[in-house]
C-alpha positions in Angstrom: 15.6 -1.8 -4.1 13.2 -4.0 -6.3 9.6 -4.5 -6.5 8.2 -7.9 -5.0 5.7 -8.4 -7.5 7.6 -8.6 -10.6 9.1 -11.7 -11.7 7.1 -14.3 -10.3 4.6 -16.8 -12.1 1.2 -15.8 -13.0 -0.1 -17.3 -9.8 2.1 -15.1 -7.7 1.0 -12.0 -9.7 -2.8 -12.9 -9.2 -2.2 -13.4 -5.5 -0.5 -9.8 -5.4 -3.2 -8.2 -7.3 -5.6 -9.6 -4.9 -3.8 -8.5 -1.9 -3.2 -5.0 -3.5 -7.0 -4.7 -4.3 -7.9 -5.6 -0.6 -5.5 -3.0 0.8 -6.7 -0.2 -1.5 -10.4 -1.0 -0.5 -9.3 -0.8 3.2 -7.3 2.5 2.7 -10.2 3.9 0.5 -12.7 2.9 3.4 -10.4 4.0 6.3 -9.6 7.4 4.8 -12.9 8.0 3.4 -11.7 8.6 -0.1 -13.7 9.4 -3.2 -13.3 7.3 -6.2 -11.5 10.2 -8.1 -8.7 9.6 -5.5 -6.0 7.0 -7.0 -4.3 4.6 -4.5 -1.2 2.6 -5.5 0.0 -0.4 -3.5 3.5 -1.8 -4.0 5.4 -4.5 -2.2 9.1 -3.6 -2.3 12.1 -6.0 -1.5 15.1 -3.8 -0.3 18.4 -5.4 -0.7 20.1 -2.7 1.9 20.9 -4.5 5.0 19.3 -1.6 7.0 15.9 -2.2 5.5 13.3 -4.7 7.0 13.3 -6.6 3.9 9.9 -6.6 2.6 7.8 -3.5 3.1 4.5 -2.2 1.5 4.1 1.0 0.1 0.8 2.9 -0.4 0.5 6.1 -2.3 -2.7 8.1 -2.2 -3.1 10.6 -5.1 -5.9 12.8 -4.9 -6.5 15.3 -7.8 -4.9 18.7 -7.0 -3.2 17.5 -3.7 0.3 16.4 -3.1 0.7 12.7 -3.2 0.9 11.1 0.4 2.9 8.0 1.2 2.4 5.4 3.8 4.7 2.3 4.7 4.1 -0.9 6.5 7.0 -3.0 7.5 5.3 -6.1 6.2 4.6 -7.9 3.1 1.2 -7.1 1.5 -0.4 -10.3 2.6 0.5 -9.6 6.3 -1.0 -6.1 6.2 -3.7 -6.6 8.6 -6.5 -4.1 8.8 -5.2 -2.9 12.3 -1.7 -2.5 10.8 -3.1 -0.3 7.9 -5.1 1.8 10.8 -1.8 2.2 12.6 0.0 3.3 9.3 -2.5 5.6 8.4 -3.0 7.1 11.7 -2.7 11.1 11.5 -4.0 11.0 8.0 -6.9 13.1 7.7 -9.8 11.3 6.4 -10.8 12.6 3.0 -8.4 15.6 3.2 -8.7 16.4 -0.4 
């Protein structure tokens, strides 16, 4: 497994940073998270043939709470608001 953001050129990294920021903002909104809650978004490329290729992993880290992980079987650029809603379904809004 390797991260999809690393090793690209500056333009690729800037585009990835914009996509990650967009996803973080949407996750914060959908889960009604306070600013104290950290959100990490990474695109991962999996070399295992059983993997879907690229996936987006979202970590929600609220102070004093267990880290929650969500996965989308798409790249960050393909992570639509509907796909994010589906991935986050079942997560309690502002459960921290």
